[in-house]
N, C-alpha and C positions, 0 to 999 in steps of 0.2 A: 045711907051713904054708899057710894060705889067704892069698891076696892080695885085699884089698878095695879097691875104687876109691872114695875119698872124692870127692864132687862138687867140692870146693874144693881139696884137696891132692893129688889123684891117687892112684895105687896105693900101698898101704901094707900092712905085715904085720898079720895079724889081732889080734895082741896089743895093738895100739893102740886097739882098739874095744871097746865094750860093747853087748850085745844089749839092745834096749828093748821087745821084744814085737811083737805084731801091729800093723801100720800101719792107718791110716784107721779107727780106732775113735772114734766121736763121743761126746763127754761128754754125759751125760743133760741134756735141756733143763730139766727141773725136778727137781733132785736131792733136794729135800725131800719130794717125792711118792713116792719109791721105798721099797719095803719092804726089810727086811733081805735077803730072798731075791733081790730085784731087784738090790740092790747087790752081793751075792755073784756073781750072774750077770755083771754088768758088770765086776767086778774080776778074776774068775778064769776064766770060761768063754771060751775062744778056739777058733778053728778049728785043726785039726791035720791038714792035707791032706798027701798024698804028691804031690810035684811042686812047681810054682811057687807061692811064698807071699810075700806082701808083708809086710815087716818094718820096724821102726824100729831104727836103729843110731846110736850116739853115738861121735864121734871124740875120746875122752877124752885121748889122748896126742898130739894134733895141734891142729887148729883149734877143738876143743871145741864142735862144732856137731852138731845132730841131722840125720839124713837118712833117706830111705827106700831100701829095696833089695828087689829081687825075687830070691829065692834058691830053688833047687830043693832041697827037703828030702830027696830020695832020694839026691842026689849031693853036696850041700853047695855046689854051684857057684853063684856069683853071676851071675845073668842080666843084671841092670841095677842101677844106683844112680841116684837122683835127689833133688834138694833137696826139702824139705818144701813149698815154695811152688810146685813144678812139678806138672804133671798126672801121674798114674800112668801108667807104661808098660805 
């Protein structure tokens, strides 16, 4: 079982959390101007690197807050976690 460090609650079992996708994706400035293809790109096309990757996580069975994490996708090891209002590590 993975141990994930919540920035507010500390280390907890992975079953307390839900994955929220890639972190630091900006919402489109003018969503009405996007074509269907542009919307599909925004909603579904994400990076898929091997190695460190910035992700969003939700502590559903704890403080119920969103936070960001840097996780190595090749080992699943969490490198760092930080609050949404903090600078990326």
